[in-house]
HTML snippet that shows the backbone in 3Dmol.js (N, CA, C, O; Angstrom):
<script src="https://3Dmol.org/build/3Dmol-min.js"></script>
<div id="view" style="width:600px;height:400px;position:relative"></div>
<script>
const pdb = `
ATOM      1  N   MET A   1       8.247 -17.573 -33.421  1.00  0.00           N
ATOM      2  CA  MET A   1       7.078 -17.033 -32.761  1.00  0.00           C
ATOM      3  C   MET A   1       7.520 -16.352 -31.459  1.00  0.00           C
ATOM      4  O   MET A   1       8.237 -16.964 -30.667  1.00  0.00           O
ATOM      5  N   PRO A   2       7.107 -15.096 -31.220  1.00  0.00           N
ATOM      6  CA  PRO A   2       7.523 -14.375 -30.001  1.00  0.00           C
ATOM      7  C   PRO A   2       6.858 -14.958 -28.759  1.00  0.00           C
ATOM      8  O   PRO A   2       5.767 -15.525 -28.820  1.00  0.00           O
ATOM      9  N   ASN A   3       7.553 -14.799 -27.623  1.00  0.00           N
ATOM     10  CA  ASN A   3       6.969 -15.226 -26.344  1.00  0.00           C
ATOM     11  C   ASN A   3       5.780 -14.355 -26.004  1.00  0.00           C
ATOM     12  O   ASN A   3       5.814 -13.139 -26.194  1.00  0.00           O
ATOM     13  N   ARG A   4       4.750 -14.965 -25.513  1.00  0.00           N
ATOM     14  CA  ARG A   4       3.567 -14.213 -25.102  1.00  0.00           C
ATOM     15  C   ARG A   4       3.549 -14.127 -23.581  1.00  0.00           C
ATOM     16  O   ARG A   4       3.841 -15.100 -22.886  1.00  0.00           O
ATOM     17  N   VAL A   5       3.208 -12.973 -23.090  1.00  0.00           N
ATOM     18  CA  VAL A   5       3.152 -12.740 -21.655  1.00  0.00           C
ATOM     19  C   VAL A   5       1.721 -12.412 -21.282  1.00  0.00           C
ATOM     20  O   VAL A   5       1.081 -11.579 -21.924  1.00  0.00           O
ATOM     21  N   SER A   6       1.220 -13.061 -20.251  1.00  0.00           N
ATOM     22  CA  SER A   6      -0.123 -12.773 -19.753  1.00  0.00           C
ATOM     23  C   SER A   6       0.000 -11.976 -18.470  1.00  0.00           C
ATOM     24  O   SER A   6       0.832 -12.294 -17.621  1.00  0.00           O
ATOM     25  N   PRO A   7      -0.813 -10.950 -18.317  1.00  0.00           N
ATOM     26  CA  PRO A   7      -0.739 -10.170 -17.079  1.00  0.00           C
ATOM     27  C   PRO A   7      -1.223 -10.991 -15.884  1.00  0.00           C
ATOM     28  O   PRO A   7      -2.152 -11.790 -15.996  1.00  0.00           O
ATOM     29  N   GLY A   8      -0.579 -10.778 -14.750  1.00  0.00           N
ATOM     30  CA  GLY A   8      -0.982 -11.457 -13.519  1.00  0.00           C
ATOM     31  C   GLY A   8      -2.163 -10.771 -12.857  1.00  0.00           C
ATOM     32  O   GLY A   8      -2.955 -11.406 -12.161  1.00  0.00           O
ATOM     33  N   ILE A   9      -2.273  -9.475 -13.081  1.00  0.00           N
ATOM     34  CA  ILE A   9      -3.356  -8.686 -12.486  1.00  0.00           C
ATOM     35  C   ILE A   9      -3.918  -7.770 -13.570  1.00  0.00           C
ATOM     36  O   ILE A   9      -3.166  -7.115 -14.291  1.00  0.00           O
ATOM     37  N   VAL A  10      -5.215  -7.733 -13.676  1.00  0.00           N
ATOM     38  CA  VAL A  10      -5.877  -6.816 -14.597  1.00  0.00           C
ATOM     39  C   VAL A  10      -6.771  -5.914 -13.750  1.00  0.00           C
ATOM     40  O   VAL A  10      -7.666  -6.393 -13.055  1.00  0.00           O
ATOM     41  N   ASN A  11      -6.527  -4.625 -13.813  1.00  0.00           N
ATOM     42  CA  ASN A  11      -7.296  -3.660 -13.026  1.00  0.00           C
ATOM     43  C   ASN A  11      -8.132  -2.827 -13.990  1.00  0.00           C
ATOM     44  O   ASN A  11      -7.596  -2.160 -14.874  1.00  0.00           O
ATOM     45  N   VAL A  12      -9.441  -2.873 -13.812  1.00  0.00           N
ATOM     46  CA  VAL A  12     -10.347  -2.121 -14.663  1.00  0.00           C
ATOM     47  C   VAL A  12     -11.109  -1.140 -13.781  1.00  0.00           C
ATOM     48  O   VAL A  12     -11.694  -1.534 -12.772  1.00  0.00           O
ATOM     49  N   THR A  13     -11.102   0.139 -14.160  1.00  0.00           N
ATOM     50  CA  THR A  13     -11.808   1.144 -13.380  1.00  0.00           C
ATOM     51  C   THR A  13     -12.678   1.999 -14.285  1.00  0.00           C
ATOM     52  O   THR A  13     -12.431   2.109 -15.486  1.00  0.00           O
ATOM     53  N   ASP A  14     -13.683   2.591 -13.699  1.00  0.00           N
ATOM     54  CA  ASP A  14     -14.544   3.526 -14.410  1.00  0.00           C
ATOM     55  C   ASP A  14     -14.250   4.929 -13.896  1.00  0.00           C
ATOM     56  O   ASP A  14     -13.997   5.123 -12.707  1.00  0.00           O
ATOM     57  N   PHE A  15     -14.284   5.899 -14.795  1.00  0.00           N
ATOM     58  CA  PHE A  15     -14.117   7.290 -14.385  1.00  0.00           C
ATOM     59  C   PHE A  15     -15.447   7.798 -13.847  1.00  0.00           C
ATOM     60  O   PHE A  15     -16.498   7.588 -14.452  1.00  0.00           O
ATOM     61  N   VAL A  16     -15.387   8.471 -12.700  1.00  0.00           N
ATOM     62  CA  VAL A  16     -16.587   9.077 -12.113  1.00  0.00           C
ATOM     63  C   VAL A  16     -16.277  10.547 -11.882  1.00  0.00           C
ATOM     64  O   VAL A  16     -15.309  10.886 -11.202  1.00  0.00           O
ATOM     65  N   ALA A  17     -17.102  11.414 -12.447  1.00  0.00           N
ATOM     66  CA  ALA A  17     -16.905  12.861 -12.292  1.00  0.00           C
ATOM     67  C   ALA A  17     -17.164  13.281 -10.848  1.00  0.00           C
ATOM     68  O   ALA A  17     -17.964  12.660 -10.148  1.00  0.00           O
ATOM     69  N   ALA A  18     -16.485  14.334 -10.408  1.00  0.00           N
ATOM     70  CA  ALA A  18     -16.595  14.801  -9.027  1.00  0.00           C
ATOM     71  C   ALA A  18     -18.007  15.237  -8.662  1.00  0.00           C
ATOM     72  O   ALA A  18     -18.371  15.178  -7.487  1.00  0.00           O
ATOM     73  N   HIS A  19     -18.799  15.665  -9.605  1.00  0.00           N
ATOM     74  CA  HIS A  19     -20.154  16.120  -9.298  1.00  0.00           C
ATOM     75  C   HIS A  19     -21.176  14.974  -9.292  1.00  0.00           C
ATOM     76  O   HIS A  19     -22.348  15.200  -8.991  1.00  0.00           O
ATOM     77  N   ALA A  20     -20.751  13.760  -9.616  1.00  0.00           N
ATOM     78  CA  ALA A  20     -21.661  12.616  -9.671  1.00  0.00           C
ATOM     79  C   ALA A  20     -22.053  12.158  -8.267  1.00  0.00           C
ATOM     80  O   ALA A  20     -21.265  12.262  -7.327  1.00  0.00           O
ATOM     81  N   LYS A  21     -23.257  11.659  -8.138  1.00  0.00           N
ATOM     82  CA  LYS A  21     -23.765  11.157  -6.849  1.00  0.00           C
ATOM     83  C   LYS A  21     -22.879  10.012  -6.334  1.00  0.00           C
ATOM     84  O   LYS A  21     -22.614   9.909  -5.136  1.00  0.00           O
ATOM     85  N   LYS A  22     -22.432   9.164  -7.252  1.00  0.00           N
ATOM     86  CA  LYS A  22     -21.584   8.033  -6.885  1.00  0.00           C
ATOM     87  C   LYS A  22     -20.282   8.514  -6.223  1.00  0.00           C
ATOM     88  O   LYS A  22     -19.808   7.899  -5.268  1.00  0.00           O
ATOM     89  N   PHE A  23     -19.716   9.599  -6.725  1.00  0.00           N
ATOM     90  CA  PHE A  23     -18.493  10.149  -6.157  1.00  0.00           C
ATOM     91  C   PHE A  23     -18.750  10.663  -4.740  1.00  0.00           C
ATOM     92  O   PHE A  23     -17.952  10.423  -3.834  1.00  0.00           O
ATOM     93  N   GLY A  24     -19.866  11.367  -4.554  1.00  0.00           N
ATOM     94  CA  GLY A  24     -20.225  11.861  -3.227  1.00  0.00           C
ATOM     95  C   GLY A  24     -20.385  10.729  -2.231  1.00  0.00           C
ATOM     96  O   GLY A  24     -19.988  10.857  -1.073  1.00  0.00           O
ATOM     97  N   SER A  25     -20.967   9.615  -2.677  1.00  0.00           N
ATOM     98  CA  SER A  25     -21.119   8.443  -1.801  1.00  0.00           C
ATOM     99  C   SER A  25     -19.759   7.892  -1.396  1.00  0.00           C
ATOM    100  O   SER A  25     -19.562   7.486  -0.251  1.00  0.00           O
ATOM    101  N   TYR A  26     -18.829   7.882  -2.335  1.00  0.00           N
ATOM    102  CA  TYR A  26     -17.487   7.392  -2.040  1.00  0.00           C
ATOM    103  C   TYR A  26     -16.792   8.292  -1.015  1.00  0.00           C
ATOM    104  O   TYR A  26     -16.166   7.798  -0.078  1.00  0.00           O
ATOM    105  N   ILE A  27     -16.900   9.593  -1.191  1.00  0.00           N
ATOM    106  CA  ILE A  27     -16.289  10.539  -0.248  1.00  0.00           C
ATOM    107  C   ILE A  27     -16.889  10.350   1.142  1.00  0.00           C
ATOM    108  O   ILE A  27     -16.158  10.347   2.133  1.00  0.00           O
ATOM    109  N   ASN A  28     -18.181  10.197   1.227  1.00  0.00           N
ATOM    110  CA  ASN A  28     -18.817   9.947   2.526  1.00  0.00           C
ATOM    111  C   ASN A  28     -18.303   8.655   3.149  1.00  0.00           C
ATOM    112  O   ASN A  28     -18.114   8.576   4.363  1.00  0.00           O
ATOM    113  N   TYR A  29     -18.078   7.640   2.312  1.00  0.00           N
ATOM    114  CA  TYR A  29     -17.587   6.357   2.810  1.00  0.00           C
ATOM    115  C   TYR A  29     -16.180   6.497   3.397  1.00  0.00           C
ATOM    116  O   TYR A  29     -15.931   6.020   4.504  1.00  0.00           O
ATOM    117  N   ILE A  30     -15.259   7.140   2.680  1.00  0.00           N
ATOM    118  CA  ILE A  30     -13.888   7.236   3.180  1.00  0.00           C
ATOM    119  C   ILE A  30     -13.744   8.283   4.283  1.00  0.00           C
ATOM    120  O   ILE A  30     -12.726   8.313   4.975  1.00  0.00           O
ATOM    121  N   ASP A  31     -14.746   9.139   4.452  1.00  0.00           N
ATOM    122  CA  ASP A  31     -14.686  10.178   5.475  1.00  0.00           C
ATOM    123  C   ASP A  31     -15.376   9.759   6.773  1.00  0.00           C
ATOM    124  O   ASP A  31     -15.439  10.548   7.717  1.00  0.00           O
ATOM    125  N   ARG A  32     -15.889   8.544   6.834  1.00  0.00           N
ATOM    126  CA  ARG A  32     -16.581   8.099   8.046  1.00  0.00           C
ATOM    127  C   ARG A  32     -15.587   7.988   9.196  1.00  0.00           C
ATOM    128  O   ARG A  32     -14.393   7.787   8.973  1.00  0.00           O
ATOM    129  N   ASP A  33     -16.077   8.119  10.417  1.00  0.00           N
ATOM    130  CA  ASP A  33     -15.214   8.167  11.597  1.00  0.00           C
ATOM    131  C   ASP A  33     -14.245   6.988  11.697  1.00  0.00           C
ATOM    132  O   ASP A  33     -13.067   7.176  11.999  1.00  0.00           O
ATOM    133  N   GLU A  34     -14.737   5.780  11.445  1.00  0.00           N
ATOM    134  CA  GLU A  34     -13.862   4.615  11.611  1.00  0.00           C
ATOM    135  C   GLU A  34     -12.820   4.477  10.505  1.00  0.00           C
ATOM    136  O   GLU A  34     -11.926   3.637  10.606  1.00  0.00           O
ATOM    137  N   ALA A  35     -12.919   5.286   9.454  1.00  0.00           N
ATOM    138  CA  ALA A  35     -11.951   5.206   8.360  1.00  0.00           C
ATOM    139  C   ALA A  35     -10.884   6.290   8.424  1.00  0.00           C
ATOM    140  O   ALA A  35      -9.898   6.227   7.690  1.00  0.00           O
ATOM    141  N   ILE A  36     -11.061   7.269   9.276  1.00  0.00           N
ATOM    142  CA  ILE A  36     -10.105   8.375   9.333  1.00  0.00           C
ATOM    143  C   ILE A  36      -8.852   7.923  10.062  1.00  0.00           C
ATOM    144  O   ILE A  36      -8.910   7.520  11.224  1.00  0.00           O
ATOM    145  N   ARG A  37      -7.722   7.992   9.375  1.00  0.00           N
ATOM    146  CA  ARG A  37      -6.464   7.457   9.894  1.00  0.00           C
ATOM    147  C   ARG A  37      -6.027   8.140  11.190  1.00  0.00           C
ATOM    148  O   ARG A  37      -5.536   7.462  12.092  1.00  0.00           O
ATOM    149  N   ILE A  38      -6.185   9.415  11.306  1.00  0.00           N
ATOM    150  CA  ILE A  38      -5.695  10.112  12.498  1.00  0.00           C
ATOM    151  C   ILE A  38      -6.394   9.629  13.761  1.00  0.00           C
ATOM    152  O   ILE A  38      -5.787   9.587  14.831  1.00  0.00           O
ATOM    153  N   ASP A  39      -7.669   9.264  13.640  1.00  0.00           N
ATOM    154  CA  ASP A  39      -8.405   8.767  14.796  1.00  0.00           C
ATOM    155  C   ASP A  39      -7.986   7.356  15.192  1.00  0.00           C
ATOM    156  O   ASP A  39      -8.183   6.951  16.338  1.00  0.00           O
ATOM    157  N   HIS A  40      -7.417   6.612  14.267  1.00  0.00           N
ATOM    158  CA  HIS A  40      -7.009   5.232  14.521  1.00  0.00           C
ATOM    159  C   HIS A  40      -5.524   5.039  14.225  1.00  0.00           C
ATOM    160  O   HIS A  40      -5.091   3.951  13.846  1.00  0.00           O
ATOM    161  N   PHE A  41      -4.757   6.101  14.400  1.00  0.00           N
ATOM    162  CA  PHE A  41      -3.345   6.067  14.038  1.00  0.00           C
ATOM    163  C   PHE A  41      -2.588   4.967  14.773  1.00  0.00           C
ATOM    164  O   PHE A  41      -1.732   4.309  14.182  1.00  0.00           O
ATOM    165  N   ASP A  42      -2.888   4.762  16.041  1.00  0.00           N
ATOM    166  CA  ASP A  42      -2.178   3.744  16.815  1.00  0.00           C
ATOM    167  C   ASP A  42      -2.458   2.336  16.294  1.00  0.00           C
ATOM    168  O   ASP A  42      -1.634   1.439  16.469  1.00  0.00           O
ATOM    169  N   GLN A  43      -3.611   2.132  15.656  1.00  0.00           N
ATOM    170  CA  GLN A  43      -3.940   0.819  15.102  1.00  0.00           C
ATOM    171  C   GLN A  43      -3.388   0.638  13.697  1.00  0.00           C
ATOM    172  O   GLN A  43      -3.134  -0.491  13.275  1.00  0.00           O
ATOM    173  N   GLN A  44      -3.198   1.733  12.966  1.00  0.00           N
ATOM    174  CA  GLN A  44      -2.835   1.635  11.559  1.00  0.00           C
ATOM    175  C   GLN A  44      -1.407   2.071  11.262  1.00  0.00           C
ATOM    176  O   GLN A  44      -0.931   1.858  10.147  1.00  0.00           O
ATOM    177  N   ASN A  45      -0.720   2.664  12.204  1.00  0.00           N
ATOM    178  CA  ASN A  45       0.619   3.177  11.945  1.00  0.00           C
ATOM    179  C   ASN A  45       1.581   2.027  11.697  1.00  0.00           C
ATOM    180  O   ASN A  45       1.820   1.209  12.585  1.00  0.00           O
ATOM    181  N   ILE A  46       2.125   1.965  10.511  1.00  0.00           N
ATOM    182  CA  ILE A  46       3.012   0.868  10.121  1.00  0.00           C
ATOM    183  C   ILE A  46       4.277   0.832  10.968  1.00  0.00           C
ATOM    184  O   ILE A  46       4.836  -0.241  11.193  1.00  0.00           O
ATOM    185  N   LEU A  47       4.735   1.979  11.437  1.00  0.00           N
ATOM    186  CA  LEU A  47       5.970   2.000  12.209  1.00  0.00           C
ATOM    187  C   LEU A  47       5.770   1.518  13.636  1.00  0.00           C
ATOM    188  O   LEU A  47       6.714   1.032  14.258  1.00  0.00           O
ATOM    189  N   SER A  48       4.554   1.643  14.168  1.00  0.00           N
ATOM    190  CA  SER A  48       4.337   1.217  15.552  1.00  0.00           C
ATOM    191  C   SER A  48       4.337  -0.304  15.681  1.00  0.00           C
ATOM    192  O   SER A  48       4.777  -0.829  16.704  1.00  0.00           O
ATOM    193  N   VAL A  49       3.865  -1.004  14.691  1.00  0.00           N
ATOM    194  CA  VAL A  49       3.829  -2.465  14.755  1.00  0.00           C
ATOM    195  C   VAL A  49       4.872  -3.097  13.845  1.00  0.00           C
ATOM    196  O   VAL A  49       5.230  -4.262  14.019  1.00  0.00           O
ATOM    197  N   ASP A  50       5.355  -2.338  12.883  1.00  0.00           N
ATOM    198  CA  ASP A  50       6.436  -2.767  11.997  1.00  0.00           C
ATOM    199  C   ASP A  50       6.110  -4.055  11.250  1.00  0.00           C
ATOM    200  O   ASP A  50       7.024  -4.763  10.829  1.00  0.00           O
ATOM    201  N   GLY A  51       4.845  -4.372  11.077  1.00  0.00           N
ATOM    202  CA  GLY A  51       4.459  -5.596  10.397  1.00  0.00           C
ATOM    203  C   GLY A  51       4.937  -5.649   8.966  1.00  0.00           C
ATOM    204  O   GLY A  51       5.399  -6.696   8.513  1.00  0.00           O
ATOM    205  N   TYR A  52       4.841  -4.560   8.246  1.00  0.00           N
ATOM    206  CA  TYR A  52       5.265  -4.534   6.846  1.00  0.00           C
ATOM    207  C   TYR A  52       6.757  -4.811   6.723  1.00  0.00           C
ATOM    208  O   TYR A  52       7.179  -5.611   5.888  1.00  0.00           O
ATOM    209  N   ASN A  53       7.550  -4.151   7.550  1.00  0.00           N
ATOM    210  CA  ASN A  53       9.000  -4.344   7.476  1.00  0.00           C
ATOM    211  C   ASN A  53       9.382  -5.779   7.814  1.00  0.00           C
ATOM    212  O   ASN A  53      10.257  -6.353   7.165  1.00  0.00           O
ATOM    213  N   HIS A  54       8.737  -6.368   8.823  1.00  0.00           N
ATOM    214  CA  HIS A  54       9.033  -7.761   9.166  1.00  0.00           C
ATOM    215  C   HIS A  54       8.634  -8.687   8.011  1.00  0.00           C
ATOM    216  O   HIS A  54       9.345  -9.642   7.702  1.00  0.00           O
ATOM    217  N   TYR A  55       7.509  -8.402   7.387  1.00  0.00           N
ATOM    218  CA  TYR A  55       7.075  -9.194   6.232  1.00  0.00           C
ATOM    219  C   TYR A  55       8.099  -9.111   5.107  1.00  0.00           C
ATOM    220  O   TYR A  55       8.476 -10.127   4.523  1.00  0.00           O
ATOM    221  N   MET A  56       8.547  -7.885   4.805  1.00  0.00           N
ATOM    222  CA  MET A  56       9.489  -7.690   3.710  1.00  0.00           C
ATOM    223  C   MET A  56      10.855  -8.319   3.998  1.00  0.00           C
ATOM    224  O   MET A  56      11.586  -8.647   3.063  1.00  0.00           O
ATOM    225  N   GLU A  57      11.210  -8.491   5.265  1.00  0.00           N
ATOM    226  CA  GLU A  57      12.491  -9.103   5.616  1.00  0.00           C
ATOM    227  C   GLU A  57      12.424 -10.623   5.654  1.00  0.00           C
ATOM    228  O   GLU A  57      13.458 -11.280   5.781  1.00  0.00           O
ATOM    229  N   ASN A  58      11.235 -11.191   5.548  1.00  0.00           N
ATOM    230  CA  ASN A  58      11.086 -12.639   5.568  1.00  0.00           C
ATOM    231  C   ASN A  58      11.556 -13.189   4.219  1.00  0.00           C
ATOM    232  O   ASN A  58      10.929 -12.905   3.199  1.00  0.00           O
ATOM    233  N   PRO A  59      12.645 -13.971   4.185  1.00  0.00           N
ATOM    234  CA  PRO A  59      13.184 -14.434   2.906  1.00  0.00           C
ATOM    235  C   PRO A  59      12.225 -15.343   2.130  1.00  0.00           C
ATOM    236  O   PRO A  59      12.391 -15.510   0.922  1.00  0.00           O
ATOM    237  N   LYS A  60      11.239 -15.926   2.790  1.00  0.00           N
ATOM    238  CA  LYS A  60      10.257 -16.747   2.086  1.00  0.00           C
ATOM    239  C   LYS A  60       9.243 -15.889   1.334  1.00  0.00           C
ATOM    240  O   LYS A  60       8.554 -16.377   0.438  1.00  0.00           O
ATOM    241  N   LYS A  61       9.154 -14.612   1.700  1.00  0.00           N
ATOM    242  CA  LYS A  61       8.134 -13.744   1.124  1.00  0.00           C
ATOM    243  C   LYS A  61       8.705 -12.608   0.282  1.00  0.00           C
ATOM    244  O   LYS A  61       8.004 -12.066  -0.573  1.00  0.00           O
ATOM    245  N   SER A  62       9.952 -12.242   0.507  1.00  0.00           N
ATOM    246  CA  SER A  62      10.521 -11.100  -0.197  1.00  0.00           C
ATOM    247  C   SER A  62      12.039 -11.172  -0.165  1.00  0.00           C
ATOM    248  O   SER A  62      12.625 -11.923   0.616  1.00  0.00           O
ATOM    249  N   SER A  63      12.661 -10.383  -1.022  1.00  0.00           N
ATOM    250  CA  SER A  63      14.118 -10.329  -1.020  1.00  0.00           C
ATOM    251  C   SER A  63      14.650  -9.240  -0.099  1.00  0.00           C
ATOM    252  O   SER A  63      15.862  -9.039  -0.024  1.00  0.00           O
ATOM    253  N   GLY A  64      13.764  -8.531   0.608  1.00  0.00           N
ATOM    254  CA  GLY A  64      14.199  -7.547   1.580  1.00  0.00           C
ATOM    255  C   GLY A  64      13.592  -6.179   1.370  1.00  0.00           C
ATOM    256  O   GLY A  64      12.892  -5.933   0.388  1.00  0.00           O
ATOM    257  N   ILE A  65      13.869  -5.301   2.300  1.00  0.00           N
ATOM    258  CA  ILE A  65      13.368  -3.932   2.260  1.00  0.00           C
ATOM    259  C   ILE A  65      14.253  -3.114   1.332  1.00  0.00           C
ATOM    260  O   ILE A  65      15.471  -3.291   1.305  1.00  0.00           O
ATOM    261  N   PHE A  66      13.634  -2.220   0.571  1.00  0.00           N
ATOM    262  CA  PHE A  66      14.375  -1.403  -0.382  1.00  0.00           C
ATOM    263  C   PHE A  66      13.825   0.013  -0.370  1.00  0.00           C
ATOM    264  O   PHE A  66      12.745   0.268   0.163  1.00  0.00           O
ATOM    265  N   THR A  67      14.572   0.922  -0.956  1.00  0.00           N
ATOM    266  CA  THR A  67      14.139   2.315  -1.090  1.00  0.00           C
ATOM    267  C   THR A  67      14.362   2.747  -2.534  1.00  0.00           C
ATOM    268  O   THR A  67      14.746   1.942  -3.383  1.00  0.00           O
ATOM    269  N   ASP A  68      14.121   4.008  -2.797  1.00  0.00           N
ATOM    270  CA  ASP A  68      14.366   4.524  -4.145  1.00  0.00           C
ATOM    271  C   ASP A  68      15.860   4.626  -4.452  1.00  0.00           C
ATOM    272  O   ASP A  68      16.248   4.785  -5.610  1.00  0.00           O
ATOM    273  N   GLN A  69      16.701   4.533  -3.412  1.00  0.00           N
ATOM    274  CA  GLN A  69      18.143   4.659  -3.614  1.00  0.00           C
ATOM    275  C   GLN A  69      18.896   3.341  -3.459  1.00  0.00           C
ATOM    276  O   GLN A  69      19.985   3.190  -4.012  1.00  0.00           O
ATOM    277  N   TYR A  70      18.333   2.377  -2.712  1.00  0.00           N
ATOM    278  CA  TYR A  70      19.031   1.131  -2.429  1.00  0.00           C
ATOM    279  C   TYR A  70      18.118  -0.065  -2.706  1.00  0.00           C
ATOM    280  O   TYR A  70      16.922  -0.039  -2.413  1.00  0.00           O
ATOM    281  N   ASP A  71      18.717  -1.119  -3.282  1.00  0.00           N
ATOM    282  CA  ASP A  71      17.958  -2.350  -3.519  1.00  0.00           C
ATOM    283  C   ASP A  71      17.785  -3.162  -2.244  1.00  0.00           C
ATOM    284  O   ASP A  71      16.803  -3.892  -2.107  1.00  0.00           O
ATOM    285  N   HIS A  72      18.717  -3.046  -1.316  1.00  0.00           N
ATOM    286  CA  HIS A  72      18.645  -3.741  -0.026  1.00  0.00           C
ATOM    287  C   HIS A  72      19.143  -2.787   1.050  1.00  0.00           C
ATOM    288  O   HIS A  72      20.113  -2.058   0.844  1.00  0.00           O
ATOM    289  N   LEU A  73      18.478  -2.795   2.190  1.00  0.00           N
ATOM    290  CA  LEU A  73      18.891  -1.923   3.290  1.00  0.00           C
ATOM    291  C   LEU A  73      19.667  -2.705   4.347  1.00  0.00           C
ATOM    292  O   LEU A  73      19.339  -3.850   4.657  1.00  0.00           O
ATOM    293  N   THR A  74      20.693  -2.072   4.890  1.00  0.00           N
ATOM    294  CA  THR A  74      21.398  -2.640   6.037  1.00  0.00           C
ATOM    295  C   THR A  74      20.542  -2.388   7.275  1.00  0.00           C
ATOM    296  O   THR A  74      19.624  -1.568   7.220  1.00  0.00           O
ATOM    297  N   PRO A  75      20.809  -3.058   8.375  1.00  0.00           N
ATOM    298  CA  PRO A  75      20.057  -2.779   9.601  1.00  0.00           C
ATOM    299  C   PRO A  75      20.116  -1.302  10.014  1.00  0.00           C
ATOM    300  O   PRO A  75      19.124  -0.745  10.483  1.00  0.00           O
ATOM    301  N   THR A  76      21.284  -0.676   9.837  1.00  0.00           N
ATOM    302  CA  THR A  76      21.424   0.747  10.177  1.00  0.00           C
ATOM    303  C   THR A  76      20.562   1.613   9.279  1.00  0.00           C
ATOM    304  O   THR A  76      19.897   2.533   9.756  1.00  0.00           O
ATOM    305  N   GLN A  77      20.566   1.327   7.973  1.00  0.00           N
ATOM    306  CA  GLN A  77      19.737   2.092   7.041  1.00  0.00           C
ATOM    307  C   GLN A  77      18.255   1.922   7.353  1.00  0.00           C
ATOM    308  O   GLN A  77      17.479   2.868   7.221  1.00  0.00           O
ATOM    309  N   ARG A  78      17.865   0.732   7.763  1.00  0.00           N
ATOM    310  CA  ARG A  78      16.462   0.481   8.088  1.00  0.00           C
ATOM    311  C   ARG A  78      16.010   1.333   9.268  1.00  0.00           C
ATOM    312  O   ARG A  78      14.916   1.898   9.246  1.00  0.00           O
ATOM    313  N   VAL A  79      16.845   1.427  10.294  1.00  0.00           N
ATOM    314  CA  VAL A  79      16.511   2.243  11.466  1.00  0.00           C
ATOM    315  C   VAL A  79      16.407   3.705  11.096  1.00  0.00           C
ATOM    316  O   VAL A  79      15.519   4.416  11.567  1.00  0.00           O
ATOM    317  N   GLU A  80      17.336   4.157  10.235  1.00  0.00           N
ATOM    318  CA  GLU A  80      17.309   5.558   9.784  1.00  0.00           C
ATOM    319  C   GLU A  80      16.037   5.874   9.052  1.00  0.00           C
ATOM    320  O   GLU A  80      15.846   7.004   8.605  1.00  0.00           O
TER     321      GLU A  80
END
`;
const viewer = $3Dmol.createViewer("view");
viewer.addModel(pdb, "pdb");
viewer.setStyle({}, {cartoon: {color: "spectrum"}});
viewer.zoomTo();
viewer.render();
</script>
């Protein structure tokens, strides 16, 4: 009997056409002043607080920071 694998996450979405009222509501929601990244860049910029990188370097939470070219980054590569 083959091993069975159950997905850890199941993502279900509905398609909404661009001319639908629901789509317009979504655009209005993401375009509101408090959601625009440029207006809140200092609060949301990952490089200014480096929270993501510190999280990824925590050995209890991850095996380290990686890129499309390297599985693990050296401190010098991380700064670059």
